[in-house]
N, C-alpha and C positions, 0 to 999 in steps of 0.2 A: 412472711407476709410483707407486701409492699403497699405504699399508699400513693394514690393518684389524686392530684388536686386540680379541680376544674373551676375556672372563673365563671361566675353566674352574674350576668348583667340583668337588673330588673328595673321596671318602670312602674310607678304608682299611678295607674291610669285613672282610678276612682278610689274612693275611701276604702272599699272592700274588694278591689280588683287590682291584681298585680300581673304584669306581663314579664315573663322570664325568658332570657336568651342564654342558652348554653354556649359560651364563647368557643369558637373553633368548630362548631357543628351547626347544621341547619335546624336543630331542634328548638322549638319554642313552646311555652305552656302558659296558661292563664289559671290563676288560683286566687283565693280570697286573702291569703296571708303568706308570709315568707316561709313559714314552716311547711305548709301544705305544698308550696311551690317546690321546695327542695326535695320533699318526699316524692312528688310526681316525677321529677327529673331523675332522681336516684332509681326509681322503679323502671324508668325508661332505659337507663344504662344497664341495669341487670337483665332486662329483656333482650337488649342488643347483644349482650355477652352470650346469652343462651343461644341466640340465633346465629351469630357469626364467630363464636368462640374467641372473641377479643373485644377490648374496650376501645372507644375512640381515642385518638392520639392526644395526649396532654403534654405540651412541651414547656410551658411557662412555669418556672419554679415559684416565683413570688409575684403574682399578677397585681398590677396597680391600675387605677382609673385616672384618666386625664381628659378634661373637656377642652377641646381646641376650637378656636373661632376661625371661620372661613367666610370671606367675602366673595359672593358670586353674583353674576348677572344672568338670570334664567333666559333661555332661548327656546322658542317654540319652533319646531320643524314640521313641515309638511312637504308635499310634492312640489309646491310652487317656490319654496325657498326657506330662509331663516328669518325669524322675527325676534330679535333680542328685546328684553324689557327695558324700560327707560331708567329704572333705578336698580342699584345694587342691594342685595339682601345679605344679612349677617346670620350665619347659622352656627350653632354650637354642636360639635360632633363628638360623641364619646369614643375614647381610644383606650383599649386595654393592652398593656405592654408589660414586659419584664424579661429577666435573663432566662436562658435555657441551660440545659445540662451540658451542651457542647461548648459553652463559653461565649456565645454570641447572644443577640437579643431578638425577640419576636414581638411584632405589633399586630393587633387585630383591630379592625374597624367594623364592628358587627352590623351597624345600620347600612354600611356600604358593601357588605359581604366581601370584604377584602382582607388580605394579610400580607406582610412582607417581613423579611429578616434584615437586620442591620448589625453592624460590627462595633460601633462605638456609641455610647449613650448620647453624645451630642448630635448624632445624626437624626434623632427621632423627629424633632420639630420640622426641619425642612422636608424630610421625606413624607411626613403626614400631609403637609401643605401641598406638596407635589401630587400625592395620590388623590387628595380631595379635589384639587383643581382639575386633574385629568378626568375624574369621575363626573363632576358636575358640568364639564364642557360638553358631555354627551347626554346629560340628563334632560328629561322633559319637565315642564312645570309641575305636572302631577307628582313626579318623584320628589321634587323639591318641597312641595306642600306636605307630603307625607313625613319628611324629615322635620319640618317645623311643628308637626302635631305631637311629637314625642315630648313628654316632660323630662326634667333632669333625672338621670338614672342614678343607681347606686350599685356597688359591687359587693358580692359575697363569694364564698368558697364552698364547693361541694367536695367532700373528702370520701374516697372509697378505699377499702382494703382489698388488695388483689393478691391472689396466689398464682404466680406465673408457672409454678411447677404442677399445677392441678392436672394438666393433660397427661403427665407422666404416670400419675396414680391411676389412671383409667386402664392401665395394663394393655392387654391384647386388643381391647376394643378400638383404640386409636390406631395401633400399628397394623391391624388387619384391614384397615380402610384401603381400597384399591388405589394404586398410583399409576393410572393408565397414561396420563400425559407425561409424567416424569419418565416412565419406562420407554415411551415413544420418542422423546426428544433428548433425553440425557442418559448418561451411563453412571452407575454407582462408582464412587471412588473411596478407598481402593476397591478394585474389582474383586468379585468373589474368587476364591482359589481355583475353582474349575474353569474360570474364564481368563485367568492371568496368562500372560505370554511366557514363553520360555525365558530363561536367564538372559537378560539383555547385555549387550556389549558394554554400554555405558550405564552404570546402575543409577537408580534414583536416589542419589546421595547429594547432600549439600556440604561438601567438604569445605572447611575453613569459613563456613557461614553459620556455624552452630549458634552463635549469639542471635542472629536474625531469626533462626528457627524458633528459639525460645521466645523472642519478642512477639512473633506472630501467634505462637501457641497461647501466650498469655492473653492476647486480645480475643482469640477464639473461645477461650474458656469463659469470657464474659458473654452471658447468654443472649445479649441483644446487640452485639457489635458486628459491623460489616468491615471487611479488611480489604485494602488494595495494596499490592506490592508495586513500588515504583522504582524503576531503574532502567538503564540503557540495555539494548539487546545483548544478550550473552553474559550478563553479570551473574546469573543464577537465580532469577526471580522464580521461575517454575520449580526449580529444585527446592528452594526454601518453602514454597507453598505446599509442595507434595509432602515434604517431611513433617511440616507442622500439622497438616490435615491427618496424616497417619497417626501421629502422636495423640492428637485430639480424639480420633476415633477409638484408639485403644483405651482411653479413659472415659469415653462416653458411648457405651455399648447400645444405649437405647436411641441414639441419634443417628443420622445418616448424612452423607454428602453426595451430591450428584454433580457431574461435570458435563458441560455442553458448550457449544458455540452460540454466539448471539444470533446468527443467521437462522438457526433452526426454529426460533420462536415464530418468525414470520414465514418460513418456508411452507409452501402449500396453501397459504391463506388466499382465498379467492374473493371473499365477500367482505363488505364493510363491517367492521366490528369483530371479525373472526379472530385476529391475533390478540385483540383485547380479551376475548373469552379464554384464549389459551393462557395468557398471563394470569388471569384470575384463577384458573384451574391449577396452574403451577403454584401459586401462593397458597391455595387451600391445601393441596397435597403436601407441600413442604411444612405447613403449619401442623397438619395432622401427624407428621412423623418427626416434628421438631428438627427439621433438616436444614442444611445449608446448600445453596446453589453456587457452583463454581462456574463462572463465565470466563472462558479462555480469553476472549477478546473483549473485555469489559467496555472500553471506550466506544466500541462499535455499536453499543446500544443506542447512542444518540443519533446514529445515521440510518436506522431502520425503523420501519413502521409509519413514517410520515415524511413530508417534504422538508421539514425543518426540525431542529432539536426540540423545539417547544411542543411538537406533537409526535415525538418519537417514543419508542419503547421505554427509554430511560425516563422520560417525563411521566409516562403512564405509571411506572413502578415507583416513582418518588414518594407518593403518599403512603404506599405500603411500607417503604423503608422508614419513613418518618414515624409511622404508627407502630413500628417494630413488629410488623406482621410478616416481614420477609427478611431473610439474611442472605447477603451476597458476598462473595469473595472473588478476587480476580487480580490481574496485573496490568500494568501500563507503563509506557515510556514517559519520561518527564514531559516531552512535547505533547503527547496525547493527553496526559492528565491536565496540563495547563489549558489546552484547548477545551476540554470538557468543563473545566471549572469556569471558564469564561462564558460558555454557552449555557450550561445548566448548573449554576452554583448550588441550588437546593439539592440536586442529586449528589454532587461531590461532597457536600457537607455531611452526608449520611455515612461517610466512610472514615475509618481510621487508616491513615497512610503509614506504611513502613517503607523507608527508603533503603535500597540496597546499592551501595557504591561499588565501583570496580575494584577488584582486589589488586594490591600492589604486586609487582613482579615476583618477589620472593614467595608470596603466598600462591601465586599462579603456578610456580615451579613445584610447590608441594602438592597442589591438586593434580598436576600431570603425573607426578610420581605415584600418588595414590591410585590414579587410574591405571598406571602400568602394573602396580602390584595386584590390583583387582583382576586385570586381564590375565596376568600370569597365573593367579590362583584359580580362576574360573574357567579359562580357556586353554591354559598351558601354552600360551604364546608370549614370547619375550619381546617387549618393546625396548630396543636398545636406547641408552641415553643419547647417543649421537642422532638417532632417528627423532627423538623428542626435540632435541635442539634444532634440527633441520626444520621440523614442522613449525616450531615456534618462530624461527627466523622468516620463513616464507609467509606465514599468516600475519606476522607483524608488519611485513613490507607491503603485501598486496591487499590486506584487509584491515587497514588502520582504523577504519570507521567502525568496525565491529569490536566487541569487547572480549577479553579473556575472562574466565576460562571457557566460556561457551563455545567459541569458534574452534578452540583447540580440541575440546572433548568431542565435538561433532566430527571434525576432520580425522582425528585419530581413530574414532569409532569406525569410520569408513575404511581406513587402512586395515583395521583388525578384521573387518568383514571380508575384504579381499584376501587376507592371509588365510582365513578359515576356508574360503572357497578354493584357494590354491593349495591347501594343506601344507602351509609353511609354519614353522615353529618359531621363526624369528622375523621381526620387522626391522629392516636396515634403512639407512638413509636413502638408498636407491629406490626402495619401495615407497617411501614417502614422496620422493620426487616423481615417481611414476604415477602415483595417485593424483598429485597436483597437476601434472601434465594432462591427465585424463579429464580433470574437472575444468581446467582453464583453457586448454588448447595451446598453451605456451610451450615452445620447444625447450629442451633441457639447456640449450645455450643460454637462455635468460635466467635459469634457476640455479645454475652451477657456476661458481667463480673459477673453478679449475678448467673450464672449457673456454678457449679463446676464440674470438670472432675472426673468421676468415673473410677479410674485406674483399678479396677478389671474387670469392663465391657469392658474397652479398651483392656486389655490383652485377655479376652475371645473372643472378636470379631476377633482379628488377629489370635489367635490360632485355631479358627474354620475355618478360610479361608486359613491359611498357615500351612501345615503339615510337621513336621520333621525339622523345621528350628527355633529352640528356640532363637538362637543368633540374627537372622534377625528380628524375631518378637519383641524382646526387643529393638532393635535399631529403629524400626518403631514406637514403643510406645514412645520412647524418642523424636522422631521428632514431634509427636502430642503434647506432653507436652510443648515443646519449642514454638510451634506455638500458643497454647492456652494461654500461658503466655505472648505472644506478644513480645518475645525476638528474633525473626528471623529478619534478616537484610532486611529492606523494599526496599533497592535499589539493591536487587539480587533476583533470583528465590527463592521460599519458601525453596527449598532444591535441591541440585544437587547430585545425587546418581549414583554409578556404581555398578551394580549387577554382581558379578563374580562367576563363577562356571560352572559345566558341564551342558549339556542340559537335560531337562526333570526333574528338581528338584524343580520347583516352582517359577522361576524368574518372568515369565509373570503373574502367579497367584498372586504373591505378589504385582505387580504393579496394577492389577485390584482391589485388596483389598484396597490398599491405595487410589486409585481413588474413590472408593465407599464411603470410610469413610470421605474423605475430601470434595468431590464435588457431592456426590450422592443424596443429599437431595431434590433438586428442578429441576435439568435440565432434559429436555425431552430426550436429546441425551446422549449417553454414555460419561462420563467424562474422558475416557481413549482415548488418541490419539496415535495410534501405527503407526510408520513409520519403514518399513523394510529397514535398511541402506545398505543391500546387493544390492539394486536397484540403488545405487548411487556410482558405482565403477569407473566411468569415469568423467573427468573434465566437459564435456559438459552436463552431467546430473545434474550439480549444478543448472542449469536454472529451471529444474523441481522442485527443492526444494525451490528456492527463487523467481522464476519468470523470465520472459525474455522480459518484456515490452508489450507483447500482453495479457498475463494472469498472475494471481498470482500463485506463486509456492505452492506446497502442504503444506509445513511447515507454510508459511505465511498465507495461506487461512484458515487452520485449527485453528490456534491460534487466528486469528481475529474473527472467528465465535464462538470459545469457549475459551475465555481468562482464565477461571477458569477450569483447567484440569490437568491431569497427562500426560506429554509428554513422551512416551516410544520410545526411539531410539534403536530398536532391532538389535543385532549383530553389534554394532557400529564400531568394528574394521575392518569390510569389506568395509567401505566407503572409498572414495578417500581421500588422505591426505589433499587436499585443503579444504575439508569440516571441518576437525578438526580446521583449521585456522579460518573459519567462525564461528565455535562454541565457540572460545575463548572469544569474547566479550559477547556472549549470556550467557555463564556460569558465567562470572565475574560480569556483570552489568545488566543482564536480559533484554537487548535491542538488537534488530537486525534491520538493515537498509535494506529495500528491493530495487528493481531495480529503483524505482522512488524517492529514497531518503527519504521515509517515515519510521518512526520508528514503530516497532512492539514490543509490551510489553509482556515480559515473566515473570514478577515479581509476577504474581498470579498463576504460574504454578509450579508443581514439575517435574523436569527433571530427568528421569531415563534412564540410558544407560545399556544395557546388553552386556556381553562379555563372550566368552568361552576360552579366553586366559589362558593358564596354565592348562587346564582341560584334555589335551590329555595324560598326563603322568600317570593317574590313572584311574581305572574303574569307571563308573558312579554310579552304584548301587551295593551294596554288602549286604549279609545277616549277616555280622559281622560288626558292626559300629565301626570305628576307629576315633580317634581325628582328627579334620580337620587341615591340614598343610597349613596355609594361605601364607606362604613364597613363595611357588611356583607360586601362582596366582599373588601376588604382584610383584615378580621379572619379570614375563612375561608381566605384565601391564606396568611396568616402562621401560622395554626394548622396548616395541612397541610404546608407546606414548611419546611425548616430555615432558620434566619436566614442562613447563608452562601449558600444558594441564592437567596433573595430579594434579598440584597445585590448579586448579580451581574446583576440585571435592570435595564436602564437606565430603562425607563418601563413603568408599568402603565396600559393604556388601558381605560377602563370604557365598555362599550356599554350604552345604555339601551333600554328597551322602545320599540316603534314605535306611533305613533298611526294613526288611520284614514286621514288624508290621506297619510301616508307609505306605507301599504300600497297605496294607489291608485297612487302614483308607482312603486312597485316592480312592480306589475302592468303598468303601461304600458311600463316599461323591458323587462320580459321579453317582452311582445308585440312590441315594436319589434325584438327580436333574432330573431324567428321567420322573417322573410323571408331571413335569412342562411343558413338551412338549405338543403342541396343540392337537395332536392326542389322547393323554391320558386324558388331562384336559377337553376337550369338551365332552368326553364320561363319565366323572366322574369315571374313573377307579382307583382302588387302587392296587399298585404293592407291592409284597413282594418277598424278595430274600433270599434264603437259605444260610447257612454258607458254605456248599460244593461248591456252585456256586462262592462265594467270593474267597474261597481258589483256585479254578480253575482259576479265572481271575488273581489272583496274580501270579500264576505259569506261565501262558502264556503271561501275560502282562509285564513280566520282560525282559529287554534287557540291556546288559552292555553298549552298545554304545549309545542308544537313551533314556535312563532313563525311566521315567514313561509314555512317550508319547505313546508307543505301547498299553498301558492300554486302552486308549480311543478307539483305533481301535478295540481292542478285545471286548470291550463292544458293539460296533456297530455291529460287526459280530456275536458274540455269544449270545447277549441278545436282541438287537433291532430287528435283522432280524427274529428270531423266534416269537417275539411278533407281528411283522407286519403280518406274515403269519397267526397267530392265529386270529388276528382282521379281516383279510379279509375272513377267513373261518366262523367266527361267528360275523357278523356285528352288530347284535342286542344284545349288551352286556353292556348297560349303567348301571353304578353303580356296576359292577362286581369287585370282588377281584381276582387278578391273582397272582399265586405263580410261580416264576421262580426258578427251581431247577436243580441240576446237579446230575444225577444218571447213573451208568453203562456207563460212558463215553459219555453220551448224555445230552443235555439241554432240559428240559421238561417244557412246559407251561401248567398249569392246571387252569381251571376256573370252574364256576358253570355249564357251558354248554358243556364242552368237553375238549379235549387235542389235541395239535398238536405235533407230534414227527417226525422230518425229512420229513414233508409234509404228513404223514399218520395220519388219524383221529383215535383217541381212544375214545370210549364212556365211559368215566369215569367222575364222578363229584366229586370234592373235595371241 
């Protein structure tokens, strides 16, 4: 049996009339004497217990009464304005305060229907003054008069004996109660045997964290505790919680644990108050089965349900946690938990925190060896020590922001899955490298020290993809050399570049070439992430970039899906200046914090920004190539961006206008890519283009304002359209060689079966 102590504040209104207020509840009663008053309130508490299966929350251990004086100037408000009184009034307000079981203090102001927590005894007086001042600033004279009419109160205690284990003695009656909401929203944990998955590659073990498992288990055995595991991603928070819950369930057969995500509480809610009803049903069903609710993303509770944390699901559940009618467990990163404590301190104070630090390297090695032993025993697959070392080195270099052992266990688990699919009995270093190539898109050249960089092949690659920009090509080659040597800063993006120059000279093509070289080896999706910054010219559009609490922003979503990529921020100068402030930390440290306080890693990306600043003073393309004057571009860039932004850019690459010969090379390159289109490749057609056609494309594809971009439109109109008409006229032309020529001011398409000229058929065979 346990005892609950409730403060009772009572006023002697008349000689035979007492008004009693049960502090912390809205209940009041009138009786002729104190004994009858306490009996009436005790009877009320008993009826509430029978109705709700719980008592009101009593948190103050040793309540005390304090009368505090407040000077106020009443103000009358109506539609026409404010009318303050001429004199100040002095009121004496009763305050009930005292320490709580959690080690802090609680203060009640029953007449003002308010309460607050504080952490040091000396904070009480100023906090009471602040609360009273805020209250009476909004009070009407009638409310002030009602405060003045109360006599000086007194304080007493109501003591109740409570048996918290009573519900267990009810046997099957409680546990046969339906759990419709829990079954709909959550899954029992551990899952019943018939629903458990087959033997997993990475077991649910908390290797080298047994002391943390015991600590969590000890807190779970306390029937009224809520537990949060705090640690960086990958340190083993989930493993500790899983093992502790399993051990707790083994010793508590009559209790249960259900696991769910925070989003499921509000999913499907269409009407006002619907998710609140869901929460109340969850609380009732968990109470009936003496259960614990495991929220996977516990800090997410403060972001769902309302527009601010104060009206969120977390705020709604706080009274249930304070009254010990609900038990929650979950996990959070230190940053997420600090943010939650600032926004909802009352919610955070309901939890016992268990901190899980990152394991030291020797302990991580033991965990990986235990994983290898488990895989060999359960799957008959041998994880070679050199393969484990290779995985450790790669993850340590390319994922320094994530923690061991989580990232290693996940990665090696994927290697084991591939080995099972390929029916291999050994996992060697080459298998680890192949898995990393598949995930990152990086070629083996960057992952193996025994492979040497062929500098001639490197230059040939970029020269074939980037035409007419030798200085840019050389700088990109230098970037590759630095990364291959492992000399790039691991705590920043691989490189931060600004491409400056006029439009249509190859800035986007250079970004594509760099993306293909760095990350084009294994990824199924394009390793180039292009974001048009002209779409973010207003402050409210920043939410589309970072997220707004309901969905992830474009930038955050893309990088989470493809952490190894080239991020192209096109026409960056057109974005709103606030976005430049957001990019400062991203360019400097390679990290970005989203709406939920979660960090997004950009340290495996190459960030490229393009800009046309300074390009308006000279023509885009000329047939006489002049030396590039970079001072105009640099001056325009420094005038537009703040110095701290420019200082965070590693290199500014200047693109020069193109000459006639280079336009011809671009035209040939674009024509060579035409046979790769589906309509030509599936027919097995071979395309040939004459020199007069190329010369004609160069002539009409030249534009001083738009650079080489009109060349692509010219190819579509002058080359692709006639080819399409020819194929429609002669559909049975598999394996045919087509010659596209320019004669007498017209484009002619000749094949083995005929010719199309301006829609008129000619019976010629070439």
